[in-house]
N, C-alpha and C positions, 0 to 999 in steps of 0.2 A: 523322584527325586527332583521336587518343587519347591524353586528357590536357592537351590543350593549349586553349587557350580562342579560341571561336571569334570572329572579326573583323570587322563588317560588311561588303560590299562585296569581298570578297576569295573567289575559286576555292579548293579545296580540291582537293586530287587524290585519289579516293576507289581503292581497287584491293581486291579481294578474289577469292574462288575457291566459289563458291556451286555446292556437291553436293547433285544430287535423288535419293537411292538409291530413292524411291520407285516405282511403280507408277499414279501421277499424273499429269500437265501440272500445269506450275507456268504461271500465268495471268498472273503479274506479276511484280516485283521490286521495291521502292521503298526509302529512302531518306529520313528527314525530319530537321525542329530543329523539338517540342514548346516552345511554349513556354507557362507557367504562371505565373497574376499569381492573388498571395494578397492580398485587400484585410483589414487587419487593425483589427477596433474597439478603441474605447482602453478600455483598462483588462483588458482580457478577452483569454482566447487565442482565440474565436471567430473564425470568416473564412471568406470565401466563396474560391471559387476558378475560376478560369476556364482552359480546356486551350483551348488551339488547334494547327493546324498551320501553323508559319510560313512553312517554308521545305518545299518537297516534290519528288522527283528522281526520273522512271520509269520504267523499265528493260524490255524484251519478257521475257515468259518463256520458256519452252523445256523440251525434251520431258523424257520418261522415262529414267529413269537415265542423266542425263546431266550436265555439267558448265556454268557462265557464267561466263567473268572477267570483271573489272573491272577494269583494266587505266589506272590511275591515270585514268578519267571524274571531271571534273571537275565540280562541284560548288559552286555558288553560294550565299552567302550573305546575305541581304536586309540592309540596317540594322534595328541592333536595337534595342531602346529600351533604355536602361543601366540596372544591376539595380548592389544597393548603394546609393542615395543617400543619400548623408553626413547631409541635414534632414530625413530622410523614414523616417517609422517603420512608416503605413501603409497601403504599398503596397512587395510586395515580387515581381521577379522573375527567374524562372527559366526556364532552357533547355539542354533536352540531346539530344544526336540518335539517332532509334531508325530501327531497321532488322529 
């Protein structure tokens, strides 16, 4: 879902061609949504943050000098907390796709 906003409770088809051009076996492939929560302190730019894997999909690995093809493999997005709350300046929540 490049450049598309992720929507809760929706499945996204993930298509990928992954090449292993090495002499090592790939043990697993995974894609995940990371969530970062920023806690801002009043009158300062200091913040604390927490990161977590919000959703993850794992696929089996594959052999030396081979390819793995994902053809519209469904990746479901769980309910995400809202971001950019209109009247809340203390908490900011960001999500991104990691592969």
